[in-house]
C-alpha positions, 0 to 999 in steps of 0.5 A, a space after each residue: 500500500 505504501 507504493 501507492 502512496 508514493 505513486 500518488 506523491 509522484 503524480 502530484 509532484 509531476 502535476 505541479 511541475 507540468 502545468 500542461 497536465 496540471 488538472 489531469 494530474 490533480 484529479 488523478 492524485 485526488 483519486 489515488 488519495 481518496 482510494 488510499 484513504 478508503 482502503 485504509 479505513 476498511 
């Protein structure tokens, strides 16, 4: 599960760096974060 969190951080960082895919990266990062939180709660 830790690799998923690392991947999320990587996507978030890339999204901040590349403004061309900023919105797509943010949506993907938020999706991974929410999925990770839900997976931890259950």
